[in-house]
N, CA, C and O atoms as a MOPAC input file, in Angstrom:
PM7 MOZYME 1SCF
protein

 N    -21.44000 1   -94.46800 1  -127.08700 1
 C    -20.67200 1   -94.15200 1  -125.90300 1
 C    -21.58700 1   -93.63400 1  -124.79300 1
 O    -21.42200 1   -93.98700 1  -123.62500 1
 N    -22.54800 1   -92.79800 1  -125.16900 1
 C    -23.43200 1   -92.20600 1  -124.18600 1
 C    -24.29100 1   -93.27500 1  -123.49900 1
 O    -24.45500 1   -93.24700 1  -122.27900 1
 N    -24.83600 1   -94.21000 1  -124.27400 1
 C    -25.65500 1   -95.29000 1  -123.72900 1
 C    -24.82300 1   -96.18500 1  -122.81500 1
 O    -25.31600 1   -96.68400 1  -121.80300 1
 N    -23.56500 1   -96.38200 1  -123.17700 1
 C    -22.66600 1   -97.19600 1  -122.36800 1
 C    -22.44300 1   -96.54700 1  -120.99900 1
 O    -22.45800 1   -97.23400 1  -119.97800 1
 N    -22.24000 1   -95.24700 1  -120.97600 1
 C    -22.06400 1   -94.52800 1  -119.70900 1
 C    -23.31200 1   -94.62900 1  -118.84900 1
 O    -23.21600 1   -94.82200 1  -117.63700 1
 N    -24.47300 1   -94.50000 1  -119.46000 1
 C    -25.73000 1   -94.60500 1  -118.72800 1
 C    -25.88900 1   -96.00800 1  -118.15100 1
 O    -26.33700 1   -96.16900 1  -117.01600 1
 N    -25.52300 1   -97.01900 1  -118.93100 1
 C    -25.60700 1   -98.40700 1  -118.45900 1
 C    -24.64900 1   -98.63500 1  -117.28900 1
 O    -25.01000 1   -99.28000 1  -116.30500 1
 N    -23.43500 1   -98.10900 1  -117.39600 1
 C    -22.45200 1   -98.22900 1  -116.31400 1
 C    -22.98100 1   -97.58100 1  -115.03700 1
 O    -22.85600 1   -98.14600 1  -113.95000 1
 N    -23.57600 1   -96.38500 1  -115.17400 1
 C    -24.11700 1   -95.69100 1  -113.99200 1
 C    -25.24100 1   -96.50400 1  -113.36500 1
 O    -25.34700 1   -96.56800 1  -112.14000 1
 N    -26.07700 1   -97.12200 1  -114.18200 1
 C    -27.16900 1   -97.95100 1  -113.67200 1
 C    -26.61500 1   -99.15300 1  -112.91700 1
 O    -27.08900 1   -99.47500 1  -111.82800 1
 N    -25.62200 1   -99.81200 1  -113.48300 1
 C    -24.99300 1  -100.96500 1  -112.82400 1
 C    -24.34300 1  -100.53600 1  -111.51300 1
 O    -24.48300 1  -101.20900 1  -110.49200 1
 N    -23.62900 1   -99.40800 1  -111.55200 1
 C    -22.97300 1   -98.90100 1  -110.34900 1
 C    -23.99900 1   -98.58200 1  -109.27300 1
 O    -23.78100 1   -98.89400 1  -108.10300 1
 N    -25.11100 1   -97.96700 1  -109.64900 1
 C    -26.15200 1   -97.62300 1  -108.69200 1
 C    -26.74100 1   -98.88800 1  -108.06800 1
 O    -26.96400 1   -98.93900 1  -106.85800 1
 N    -26.99200 1   -99.90900 1  -108.89500 1
 C    -27.50600 1  -101.17700 1  -108.37300 1
 C    -26.50700 1  -101.82000 1  -107.42300 1
 O    -26.88600 1  -102.32700 1  -106.36800 1
 N    -25.24100 1  -101.80000 1  -107.79300 1
 C    -24.19500 1  -102.37400 1  -106.94700 1
 C    -24.12700 1  -101.64400 1  -105.60500 1
 O    -24.03500 1  -102.28000 1  -104.55500 1
 N    -24.17300 1  -100.30600 1  -105.63800 1
 C    -24.12900 1   -99.52900 1  -104.40000 1
 C    -25.32800 1   -99.81600 1  -103.51400 1
 O    -25.20700 1   -99.83500 1  -102.28900 1
 N    -26.48900 1  -100.03900 1  -104.12900 1
 C    -27.67400 1  -100.33500 1  -103.32800 1
 C    -27.54900 1  -101.70300 1  -102.65600 1
 O    -28.18800 1  -101.95300 1  -101.63400 1
 N    -26.73400 1  -102.58400 1  -103.22400 1
 C    -26.47800 1  -103.87300 1  -102.59300 1
 C    -25.46700 1  -103.74600 1  -101.45600 1
 O    -25.54900 1  -104.47200 1  -100.46500 1
 N    -24.51800 1  -102.82700 1  -101.59900 1
 C    -23.44000 1  -102.66100 1  -100.61300 1
 C    -23.92000 1  -101.86300 1   -99.40900 1
 O    -23.64800 1  -102.23000 1   -98.26600 1
 N    -24.63300 1  -100.77200 1   -99.66800 1
 C    -25.13900 1   -99.91300 1   -98.60000 1
 C    -26.57300 1  -100.29100 1   -98.25800 1
 O    -27.39000 1  -100.51300 1   -99.15200 1
 N    -26.87900 1  -100.36200 1   -96.98000 1
 C    -28.25500 1  -100.51200 1   -96.53100 1
 C    -28.80100 1   -99.11400 1   -96.31500 1
 O    -28.27100 1   -98.35700 1   -95.50200 1
 N    -29.86200 1   -98.76400 1   -97.03800 1
 C    -30.44300 1   -97.43600 1   -96.85600 1
 C    -31.35900 1   -97.42900 1   -95.63900 1
 O    -32.29600 1   -98.22100 1   -95.54400 1
 N    -31.07700 1   -96.53600 1   -94.72700 1
 C    -31.82000 1   -96.44200 1   -93.47400 1
 C    -33.16800 1   -95.77000 1   -93.72400 1
 O    -33.25700 1   -94.76300 1   -94.42600 1
 N    -34.21600 1   -96.35000 1   -93.13200 1
 C    -35.57500 1   -95.84800 1   -93.32400 1
 C    -36.13600 1   -95.11200 1   -92.10600 1
 O    -37.15100 1   -94.42300 1   -92.21000 1
 N    -35.46400 1   -95.25900 1   -90.93000 1
 C    -35.97600 1   -94.60900 1   -89.71700 1
 C    -34.85900 1   -94.45700 1   -88.68800 1
 O    -33.82200 1   -95.11600 1   -88.76900 1
 N    -35.09200 1   -93.58800 1   -87.73700 1
 C    -34.13000 1   -93.38600 1   -86.65400 1
 C    -33.99500 1   -94.66400 1   -85.82900 1
 O    -32.90200 1   -95.00100 1   -85.37400 1
 N    -35.09400 1   -95.36700 1   -85.64000 1
 C    -35.08200 1   -96.61900 1   -84.86700 1
 C    -34.20500 1   -97.66400 1   -85.55100 1
 O    -33.44400 1   -98.37200 1   -84.89000 1
 N    -34.31300 1   -97.75900 1   -86.87300 1
 C    -33.48100 1   -98.70100 1   -87.62100 1
 C    -32.00300 1   -98.35100 1   -87.45600 1
 O    -31.16900 1   -99.23800 1   -87.27400 1
 N    -31.68100 1   -97.06400 1   -87.52000 1
 C    -30.30300 1   -96.61800 1   -87.32500 1
 C    -29.78800 1   -97.03700 1   -85.94500 1
 O    -28.69900 1   -97.59900 1   -85.83100 1
 N    -30.57000 1   -96.76200 1   -84.90200 1
 C    -30.15500 1   -97.11000 1   -83.53800 1
 C    -29.96800 1   -98.61400 1   -83.37400 1
 O    -29.02300 1   -99.06400 1   -82.72500 1
 N    -30.86600 1   -99.38000 1   -83.96100 1
 C    -30.78800 1  -100.83700 1   -83.87300 1
 C    -29.50000 1  -101.36300 1   -84.50500 1
 O    -28.80900 1  -102.19200 1   -83.91400 1
 N    -29.18200 1  -100.88200 1   -85.69900 1
 C    -27.96300 1  -101.32700 1   -86.38100 1
 C    -26.71300 1  -100.85900 1   -85.64300 1
 O    -25.73200 1  -101.59700 1   -85.54900 1
 N    -26.74600 1   -99.65100 1   -85.12600 1
 C    -25.58700 1   -99.12300 1   -84.39900 1
 C    -25.27300 1   -99.98900 1   -83.17500 1
 O    -24.10700 1  -100.20500 1   -82.84100 1
 N    -26.30500 1  -100.47300 1   -82.52200 1
 C    -26.10400 1  -101.31000 1   -81.33800 1
 C    -25.77400 1  -102.76500 1   -81.69600 1
 O    -25.00800 1  -103.42600 1   -80.99600 1
 N    -26.36300 1  -103.25100 1   -82.79300 1
 C    -26.22800 1  -104.66300 1   -83.17400 1
 C    -24.91000 1  -104.96900 1   -83.88300 1
 O    -24.28600 1  -105.99800 1   -83.62400 1
 N    -24.49400 1  -104.08200 1   -84.76800 1
 C    -23.31300 1  -104.33700 1   -85.59000 1
 C    -22.02600 1  -104.00500 1   -84.82400 1
 O    -21.93500 1  -102.94000 1   -84.21300 1
 N    -21.03000 1  -104.90200 1   -84.85000 1
 C    -19.76200 1  -104.59000 1   -84.17200 1
 C    -19.02500 1  -103.42100 1   -84.81300 1
 O    -18.32800 1  -102.67400 1   -84.12600 1
 N    -19.17700 1  -103.25800 1   -86.13700 1
 C    -18.53600 1  -102.15100 1   -86.85700 1
 C    -19.51400 1  -101.63700 1   -87.90100 1
 O    -20.10800 1  -102.41000 1   -88.65300 1
 N    -19.67100 1  -100.31100 1   -87.93400 1
 C    -20.66900 1   -99.70100 1   -88.79000 1
 C    -20.12900 1   -98.39600 1   -89.35500 1
 O    -19.58100 1   -97.57100 1   -88.62400 1
 N    -20.29000 1   -98.21400 1   -90.67300 1
 C    -19.95900 1   -96.94600 1   -91.31100 1
 C    -21.26100 1   -96.33700 1   -91.80100 1
 O    -21.97400 1   -96.93200 1   -92.61000 1
 N    -21.56600 1   -95.13400 1   -91.29800 1
 C    -22.77400 1   -94.41100 1   -91.69200 1
 C    -22.39000 1   -93.30900 1   -92.67100 1
 O    -21.58200 1   -92.43700 1   -92.35000 1
 N    -22.96900 1   -93.35100 1   -93.86100 1
 C    -22.69200 1   -92.38000 1   -94.91400 1
 C    -23.90300 1   -91.46300 1   -95.03200 1
 O    -24.96700 1   -91.88300 1   -95.48800 1
 N    -23.73400 1   -90.20400 1   -94.61700 1
 C    -24.80100 1   -89.21600 1   -94.67700 1
 C    -24.64800 1   -88.38700 1   -95.94600 1
 O    -23.56200 1   -87.90100 1   -96.25900 1
 N    -25.74300 1   -88.23500 1   -96.66700 1
 C    -25.71500 1   -87.52500 1   -97.93600 1
 C    -27.05600 1   -86.84200 1   -98.16400 1
 O    -28.01000 1   -87.05100 1   -97.41600 1
 N    -27.11200 1   -86.02300 1   -99.20700 1
 C    -28.36600 1   -85.43800 1   -99.65500 1
 C    -28.47300 1   -85.65500 1  -101.16500 1
 O    -27.47600 1   -85.90900 1  -101.84200 1
 N    -29.66500 1   -85.55200 1  -101.66400 1
 C    -29.88400 1   -85.76100 1  -103.10000 1
 C    -29.14000 1   -84.72000 1  -103.92900 1
 O    -28.69200 1   -85.01900 1  -105.03600 1
 N    -29.00500 1   -83.52200 1  -103.41600 1
 C    -28.37900 1   -82.42600 1  -104.17200 1
 C    -26.84700 1   -82.44200 1  -104.11800 1
 O    -26.20100 1   -81.64600 1  -104.80000 1
 N    -26.26500 1   -83.32600 1  -103.32800 1
 C    -24.81200 1   -83.33500 1  -103.12500 1
 C    -24.10900 1   -84.12700 1  -104.22300 1
 O    -24.14000 1   -85.35700 1  -104.22600 1
 N    -23.47700 1   -83.41800 1  -105.15200 1
 C    -22.75800 1   -84.08800 1  -106.23600 1
 C    -21.46800 1   -84.73600 1  -105.76900 1
 O    -21.10500 1   -85.80400 1  -106.26200 1
 N    -20.76900 1   -84.11500 1  -104.82800 1
 C    -19.54600 1   -84.69600 1  -104.26300 1
 C    -19.87300 1   -86.05000 1  -103.63100 1
 O    -19.09800 1   -87.00000 1  -103.74300 1
 N    -21.01500 1   -86.12700 1  -102.97600 1
 C    -21.43900 1   -87.37000 1  -102.31800 1
 C    -21.56400 1   -88.51900 1  -103.31400 1
 O    -21.19700 1   -89.65600 1  -103.01500 1
 N    -22.08200 1   -88.21200 1  -104.49400 1
 C    -22.29200 1   -89.23900 1  -105.51200 1
 C    -20.97400 1   -89.77600 1  -106.05700 1
 O    -20.88600 1   -90.93900 1  -106.45200 1
 N    -19.96000 1   -88.93400 1  -106.07600 1
 C    -18.63100 1   -89.35200 1  -106.53800 1
 C    -17.90400 1   -90.13400 1  -105.44300 1
 O    -17.21800 1   -91.11500 1  -105.72800 1
 N    -18.05500 1   -89.70000 1  -104.20500 1
 C    -17.33600 1   -90.30600 1  -103.07900 1
 C    -17.91100 1   -91.66800 1  -102.66400 1
 O    -17.16300 1   -92.55900 1  -102.26100 1
 N    -19.20600 1   -91.82600 1  -102.76100 1
 C    -19.87300 1   -93.03900 1  -102.26000 1
 C    -19.29500 1   -94.33400 1  -102.83200 1
 O    -19.02200 1   -95.24600 1  -102.05200 1
 N    -19.08800 1   -94.47200 1  -104.15400 1
 C    -18.50700 1   -95.72700 1  -104.65800 1
 C    -17.06900 1   -95.94000 1  -104.20000 1
 O    -16.63000 1   -97.08100 1  -104.06000 1
 N    -16.33500 1   -94.86100 1  -103.96600 1
 C    -14.95800 1   -94.99200 1  -103.46600 1
 C    -14.95700 1   -95.52700 1  -102.04300 1
 O    -14.13800 1   -96.37700 1  -101.69400 1
 N    -15.87300 1   -95.03000 1  -101.22400 1
 C    -15.99900 1   -95.52300 1   -99.84700 1
 C    -16.40400 1   -96.99000 1   -99.86600 1
 O    -15.84600 1   -97.80100 1   -99.12700 1
 N    -17.37100 1   -97.32900 1  -100.70700 1
 C    -17.82000 1   -98.72400 1  -100.81800 1
 C    -16.66900 1   -99.63300 1  -101.22200 1
 O    -16.50100 1  -100.71200 1  -100.65500 1
 N    -15.87900 1   -99.20900 1  -102.19300 1
 C    -14.73700 1  -100.01000 1  -102.64200 1
 C    -13.71000 1  -100.20400 1  -101.54900 1
 O    -13.18900 1  -101.30400 1  -101.36800 1
 N    -13.41600 1   -99.14400 1  -100.82000 1
 C    -12.45200 1   -99.22900 1   -99.70900 1
 C    -12.92500 1  -100.22500 1   -98.66100 1
 O    -12.16900 1  -101.10300 1   -98.24800 1
 N    -14.15700 1  -100.09000 1   -98.23700 1
 C    -14.67500 1  -100.95200 1   -97.16600 1
 C    -14.76900 1  -102.40100 1   -97.63300 1
 O    -14.39000 1  -103.31000 1   -96.89500 1
 N    -15.26500 1  -102.62600 1   -98.83800 1
 C    -15.38600 1  -103.99900 1   -99.34500 1
 C    -14.03600 1  -104.69600 1   -99.44500 1
 O    -13.93300 1  -105.88500 1   -99.14500 1
 N    -12.99300 1  -103.96500 1   -99.86500 1
 C    -11.69400 1  -104.60600 1  -100.06800 1
 C    -10.83600 1  -104.64700 1   -98.82300 1
 O    -10.15800 1  -105.64500 1   -98.57800 1
 N    -10.84600 1  -103.59200 1   -98.03100 1
 C     -9.93400 1  -103.49700 1   -96.88400 1
 C    -10.57600 1  -103.82600 1   -95.53800 1
 O     -9.90600 1  -104.33100 1   -94.63700 1
 N    -11.86300 1  -103.54400 1   -95.40000 1
 C    -12.53400 1  -103.69900 1   -94.10200 1
 C    -13.88900 1  -104.38500 1   -94.27100 1
 O    -14.92500 1  -103.79000 1   -93.97400 1
 N    -13.88800 1  -105.62000 1   -94.74000 1
 C    -15.15100 1  -106.27900 1   -95.10800 1
 C    -16.10200 1  -106.55000 1   -93.93800 1
 O    -17.27300 1  -106.85100 1   -94.16700 1
 N    -15.63900 1  -106.45300 1   -92.71800 1
 C    -16.51700 1  -106.71900 1   -91.57100 1
 C    -17.27600 1  -105.47500 1   -91.10900 1
 O    -18.05300 1  -105.53600 1   -90.15700 1
 N    -17.05000 1  -104.35500 1   -91.78100 1
 C    -17.79300 1  -103.13100 1   -91.46100 1
 C    -19.08500 1  -103.11100 1   -92.27800 1
 O    -19.06500 1  -103.24900 1   -93.50100 1
 N    -20.18900 1  -102.94100 1   -91.59100 1
 C    -21.49900 1  -102.81800 1   -92.24800 1
 C    -21.64800 1  -101.38200 1   -92.75200 1
 O    -21.37900 1  -100.43000 1   -92.02000 1
 N    -22.07700 1  -101.23500 1   -94.00700 1
 C    -22.25900 1   -99.92000 1   -94.61200 1
 C    -23.73800 1   -99.53700 1   -94.61400 1
 O    -24.58900 1  -100.29700 1   -95.07500 1
 N    -24.02300 1   -98.35200 1   -94.09200 1
 C    -25.39000 1   -97.84300 1   -94.15300 1
 C    -25.37900 1   -96.45500 1   -94.77600 1
 O    -24.38500 1   -95.73100 1   -94.71300 1
 N    -26.50300 1   -96.10500 1   -95.37400 1
 C    -26.65000 1   -94.84800 1   -96.09400 1
 C    -27.85000 1   -94.10600 1   -95.53500 1
 O    -28.94700 1   -94.65800 1   -95.44400 1
 N    -27.63400 1   -92.84400 1   -95.15900 1
 C    -28.70500 1   -92.02400 1   -94.61600 1
 C    -28.87800 1   -90.79800 1   -95.50200 1
 O    -27.93500 1   -90.03100 1   -95.69800 1
 N    -30.07600 1   -90.61500 1   -96.03300 1
 C    -30.39400 1   -89.40500 1   -96.78900 1
 C    -30.80300 1   -88.33800 1   -95.77000 1
 O    -31.91600 1   -88.35700 1   -95.24300 1
 N    -29.89300 1   -87.41900 1   -95.50700 1
 C    -30.11300 1   -86.40500 1   -94.47000 1
 C    -31.31500 1   -85.52100 1   -94.76200 1
 O    -31.96400 1   -85.03700 1   -93.83500 1
 N    -31.62200 1   -85.30300 1   -96.03700 1
 C    -32.77200 1   -84.46300 1   -96.37900 1
 C    -34.09600 1   -85.21500 1   -96.20100 1
 O    -35.14200 1   -84.58900 1   -96.03200 1
 N    -34.05800 1   -86.53800 1   -96.23600 1
 C    -35.25600 1   -87.36000 1   -96.04200 1
 C    -35.44300 1   -87.71800 1   -94.56600 1
 O    -36.56900 1   -87.76600 1   -94.07300 1
 N    -34.33700 1   -87.96800 1   -93.86800 1
 C    -34.36700 1   -88.32500 1   -92.44400 1
 C    -33.55100 1   -87.31500 1   -91.62500 1
 O    -32.50300 1   -87.65800 1   -91.07800 1
 N    -34.03400 1   -86.07000 1   -91.54600 1
 C    -33.25300 1   -85.05500 1   -90.82400 1
 C    -33.06800 1   -85.36700 1   -89.33800 1
 O    -32.11100 1   -84.89800 1   -88.72200 1
 N    -33.97500 1   -86.15200 1   -88.76100 1
 C    -33.83200 1   -86.48600 1   -87.34200 1
 C    -32.61700 1   -87.37800 1   -87.08400 1
 O    -31.96800 1   -87.25600 1   -86.04500 1
 N    -32.30800 1   -88.27000 1   -88.02200 1
 C    -31.12500 1   -89.12600 1   -87.86300 1
 C    -29.86500 1   -88.27100 1   -87.95400 1
 O    -28.93300 1   -88.44300 1   -87.16900 1
 N    -29.84200 1   -87.35600 1   -88.90900 1
 C    -28.69700 1   -86.44900 1   -89.05300 1
 C    -28.55500 1   -85.56700 1   -87.80900 1
 O    -27.46100 1   -85.44100 1   -87.26000 1
 N    -29.64200 1   -84.96600 1   -87.37100 1
 C    -29.59700 1   -84.05400 1   -86.22000 1
 C    -29.16800 1   -84.77500 1   -84.94800 1
 O    -28.37700 1   -84.23600 1   -84.17400 1
 N    -29.67200 1   -85.97200 1   -84.71900 1
 C    -29.30000 1   -86.72400 1   -83.51500 1
 C    -27.82800 1   -87.09800 1   -83.50600 1
 O    -27.25700 1   -87.36400 1   -82.44800 1
 N    -27.21100 1   -87.11800 1   -84.68300 1
 C    -25.78500 1   -87.42400 1   -84.78900 1
 C    -24.94700 1   -86.17600 1   -85.04200 1
 O    -23.75800 1   -86.26700 1   -85.34800 1
 N    -25.57300 1   -85.01800 1   -84.91300 1
 C    -24.91900 1   -83.72800 1   -85.12800 1
 C    -24.24000 1   -83.66000 1   -86.50300 1
 O    -23.10400 1   -83.20600 1   -86.63600 1
 N    -24.96800 1   -84.12100 1   -87.50800 1
 C    -24.50500 1   -84.06600 1   -88.89100 1
 C    -25.24300 1   -82.92200 1   -89.56600 1
 O    -26.46600 1   -82.95100 1   -89.70300 1
 N    -24.48400 1   -81.91400 1   -89.98500 1
 C    -25.09300 1   -80.71900 1   -90.56700 1
 C    -24.57900 1   -80.40500 1   -91.96600 1
 O    -24.93900 1   -79.37900 1   -92.54300 1
 N    -23.74000 1   -81.28000 1   -92.51500 1
 C    -23.19100 1   -81.07400 1   -93.85700 1
 C    -23.08300 1   -82.41800 1   -94.56600 1
 O    -23.06100 1   -83.47700 1   -93.94000 1
 N    -23.01500 1   -82.34100 1   -95.88900 1
 C    -22.87900 1   -83.56300 1   -96.68400 1
 C    -21.67300 1   -83.41300 1   -97.60600 1
 O    -21.41700 1   -82.32300 1   -98.11800 1
 N    -20.94200 1   -84.48100 1   -97.81800 1
 C    -21.09000 1   -85.77900 1   -97.15800 1
 C    -20.48000 1   -85.77400 1   -95.75400 1
 O    -19.55300 1   -85.01800 1   -95.46300 1
 N    -21.01400 1   -86.61700 1   -94.91400 1
 C    -20.42000 1   -86.88600 1   -93.60400 1
 C    -20.36900 1   -88.39200 1   -93.42000 1
 O    -21.32700 1   -89.10300 1   -93.72400 1
 N    -19.23900 1   -88.86400 1   -92.91900 1
 C    -19.05200 1   -90.28200 1   -92.62500 1
 C    -18.79300 1   -90.42400 1   -91.14000 1
 O    -17.93000 1   -89.74700 1   -90.58000 1
 N    -19.54900 1   -91.31300 1   -90.50400 1
 C    -19.31900 1   -91.67000 1   -89.10500 1
 C    -18.99300 1   -93.15400 1   -89.06100 1
 O    -19.67700 1   -93.96500 1   -89.68600 1
 N    -17.94900 1   -93.50900 1   -88.32200 1
 C    -17.57300 1   -94.90900 1   -88.16900 1
 C    -17.72700 1   -95.27100 1   -86.69600 1
 O    -17.16100 1   -94.62100 1   -85.81700 1
 N    -18.50700 1   -96.32400 1   -86.44800 1
 C    -18.77900 1   -96.79000 1   -85.09500 1
 C    -18.16700 1   -98.17300 1   -84.89400 1
 O    -18.22800 1   -99.02600 1   -85.78000 1
 N    -17.58100 1   -98.38200 1   -83.72600 1
 C    -17.15100 1   -99.70400 1   -83.28900 1
 C    -17.82300 1   -99.96800 1   -81.95900 1
 O    -17.70600 1   -99.17700 1   -81.02300 1
 N    -18.53600 1  -101.09600 1   -81.88000 1
 C    -19.29300 1  -101.47900 1   -80.69200 1
 C    -20.21600 1  -100.34800 1   -80.22400 1
 O    -20.33300 1  -100.08100 1   -79.02800 1
 N    -20.87000 1   -99.68800 1   -81.19100 1
 C    -21.84800 1   -98.65900 1   -80.89200 1
 C    -21.28600 1   -97.29900 1   -80.54500 1
 O    -22.04200 1   -96.35700 1   -80.30700 1
 N    -19.96900 1   -97.18400 1   -80.51400 1
 C    -19.30900 1   -95.92800 1   -80.12800 1
 C    -18.67200 1   -95.26800 1   -81.35200 1
 O    -17.99800 1   -95.92700 1   -82.14400 1
 N    -18.89300 1   -93.97000 1   -81.49300 1
 C    -18.31300 1   -93.25000 1   -82.62700 1
 C    -16.80500 1   -93.11200 1   -82.44900 1
 O    -16.32900 1   -92.61600 1   -81.42800 1
 N    -16.05800 1   -93.56300 1   -83.46900 1
 C    -14.59900 1   -93.46600 1   -83.45800 1
 C    -14.08600 1   -92.45400 1   -84.46600 1
 O    -13.07900 1   -91.78800 1   -84.22600 1
 N    -14.77600 1   -92.33500 1   -85.59600 1
 C    -14.28500 1   -91.48600 1   -86.67800 1
 C    -15.44200 1   -90.64300 1   -87.20400 1
 O    -16.56400 1   -91.12100 1   -87.37100 1
 N    -15.13100 1   -89.37600 1   -87.45900 1
 C    -16.09700 1   -88.44300 1   -88.05900 1
 C    -15.36700 1   -87.65900 1   -89.13800 1
 O    -14.36100 1   -87.00300 1   -88.87000 1
 N    -15.87800 1   -87.73200 1   -90.35000 1
 C    -15.29700 1   -87.01500 1   -91.49100 1
 C    -16.41200 1   -86.28200 1   -92.21500 1
 O    -17.49800 1   -86.82600 1   -92.41700 1
 N    -16.13600 1   -85.03600 1   -92.60500 1
 C    -17.12200 1   -84.24500 1   -93.33900 1
 C    -16.46900 1   -83.50200 1   -94.48900 1
 O    -15.27300 1   -83.21100 1   -94.47600 1
 N    -17.29100 1   -83.20600 1   -95.48200 1
 C    -16.91300 1   -82.40700 1   -96.66000 1
 C    -15.78800 1   -83.01900 1   -97.47000 1
 O    -16.02600 1   -83.94600 1   -98.24500 1
 N    -14.56600 1   -82.52400 1   -97.31200 1
 C    -13.43000 1   -82.98900 1   -98.10800 1
 C    -12.83500 1   -84.23700 1   -97.46500 1
 O    -11.99100 1   -84.15300 1   -96.57300 1
 N    -13.28300 1   -85.37500 1   -97.92600 1
 C    -12.89600 1   -86.65300 1   -97.31800 1
 C    -11.94300 1   -87.37000 1   -98.25800 1
 O    -12.29600 1   -87.69000 1   -99.39300 1
 N    -10.72700 1   -87.62000 1   -97.77600 1
 C     -9.75200 1   -88.37400 1   -98.55300 1
 C     -9.84800 1   -89.85000 1   -98.22600 1
 O     -9.88600 1   -90.22700 1   -97.05500 1
 N     -9.88800 1   -90.69300 1   -99.25700 1
 C    -10.01200 1   -92.13900 1   -99.05300 1
 C     -8.79500 1   -92.69400 1   -98.31700 1
 O     -8.93900 1   -93.53200 1   -97.42700 1
 N     -7.60500 1   -92.23400 1   -98.68000 1
 C     -6.39000 1   -92.70100 1   -98.00600 1
 C     -6.38500 1   -92.35200 1   -96.52900 1
 O     -6.00200 1   -93.16600 1   -95.68900 1
 N     -6.80600 1   -91.15600 1   -96.22400 1
 C     -6.88400 1   -90.71800 1   -94.81900 1
 C     -7.93200 1   -91.53000 1   -94.05800 1
 O     -7.70200 1   -91.93600 1   -92.91900 1
 N     -9.07200 1   -91.76100 1   -94.68600 1
 C    -10.12000 1   -92.56900 1   -94.05800 1
 C     -9.60300 1   -93.97900 1   -93.78900 1
 O     -9.85100 1   -94.53400 1   -92.71900 1
 N     -8.89100 1   -94.56000 1   -94.74400 1
 C     -8.33700 1   -95.90000 1   -94.57700 1
 C     -7.37700 1   -95.94500 1   -93.38900 1
 O     -7.45600 1   -96.85100 1   -92.55900 1
 N     -6.48600 1   -94.98300 1   -93.30900 1
 C     -5.51700 1   -94.95200 1   -92.19500 1
 C     -6.20500 1   -94.83600 1   -90.84400 1
 O     -5.77500 1   -95.44800 1   -89.86700 1
 N     -7.26500 1   -94.05500 1   -90.79100 1
 C     -7.96200 1   -93.86900 1   -89.51700 1
 C     -8.76000 1   -95.10200 1   -89.10200 1
 O     -8.92300 1   -95.36200 1   -87.91000 1
 N     -9.25400 1   -95.85600 1   -90.06900 1
 C    -10.03100 1   -97.05900 1   -89.75000 1
 C     -9.11700 1   -98.22200 1   -89.36400 1
 O     -9.50700 1   -99.05900 1   -88.55000 1
 N     -7.91500 1   -98.29300 1   -89.92800 1
 C     -7.04200 1   -99.45900 1   -89.76100 1
 C     -6.82700 1   -99.87000 1   -88.30700 1
 O     -6.99500 1  -101.04200 1   -87.96900 1
 N     -6.46200 1   -98.93700 1   -87.45400 1
 C     -6.12500 1   -99.29500 1   -86.06700 1
 C     -7.32100 1   -99.84800 1   -85.28900 1
 O     -7.23000 1  -100.95800 1   -84.76400 1
 N     -8.44500 1   -99.11400 1   -85.19200 1
 C     -9.55700 1   -99.69500 1   -84.42500 1
 C    -10.10100 1  -100.98500 1   -85.06400 1
 O    -10.55900 1  -101.88200 1   -84.35500 1
 N    -10.05100 1  -101.07600 1   -86.39600 1
 C    -10.52600 1  -102.28200 1   -87.08100 1
 C     -9.65000 1  -103.47500 1   -86.71100 1
 O    -10.16400 1  -104.54600 1   -86.38900 1
 N     -8.32800 1  -103.29600 1   -86.75700 1
 C     -7.43100 1  -104.40600 1   -86.44000 1
 C     -7.52600 1  -104.78000 1   -84.95900 1
 O     -7.39000 1  -105.95400 1   -84.61500 1
 N     -7.75200 1  -103.81600 1   -84.09200 1
 C     -7.93300 1  -104.12600 1   -82.66600 1
 C     -9.22300 1  -104.91500 1   -82.44500 1
 O     -9.26600 1  -105.82500 1   -81.61600 1
 N    -10.25100 1  -104.57000 1   -83.17400 1
 C    -11.54200 1  -105.22900 1   -83.00800 1
 C    -11.57800 1  -106.62700 1   -83.62600 1
 O    -12.12200 1  -107.56300 1   -83.03900 1
 N    -10.99300 1  -106.75600 1   -84.81600 1
 C    -11.10900 1  -108.01100 1   -85.54800 1
 C     -9.80300 1  -108.79600 1   -85.63100 1
 O     -9.78000 1  -109.89000 1   -86.19600 1
 N     -8.72500 1  -108.26200 1   -85.08300 1
 C     -7.46500 1  -108.97800 1   -85.04700 1
 C     -6.83500 1  -109.20500 1   -86.40000 1
 O     -6.20600 1  -110.24000 1   -86.62200 1
 N     -6.99100 1  -108.25100 1   -87.31900 1
 C     -6.39200 1  -108.41300 1   -88.65400 1
 C     -5.27100 1  -107.43100 1   -88.86900 1
 O     -4.65300 1  -107.42300 1   -89.93400 1

């Protein structure tokens, strides 16, 4: 059972790395924010256990309900300048951008249902769904 759980976590981690693009620099973040019509930025730290539980739920929501949103992942402890420039001071924090403009900001206690409801309107206006 223990080996099975470890294997599942490894598969999940690989899957998440395919879904989220991990940002390597502030310039990369700015480029994607301007280029992508819809972008969800997931800010986290290595020490944040809540972040590790929430991340696959966010990925599942976006993949199933809002597939045109690009998912990016920012390690705030590795790239503090990206976090600071976006006024992100806690983990987890989710920022949702449409056409380069921030529409949604969620921090700490983030409910998936609430996040879905908040994304629905601007997403449907942007993509006509």
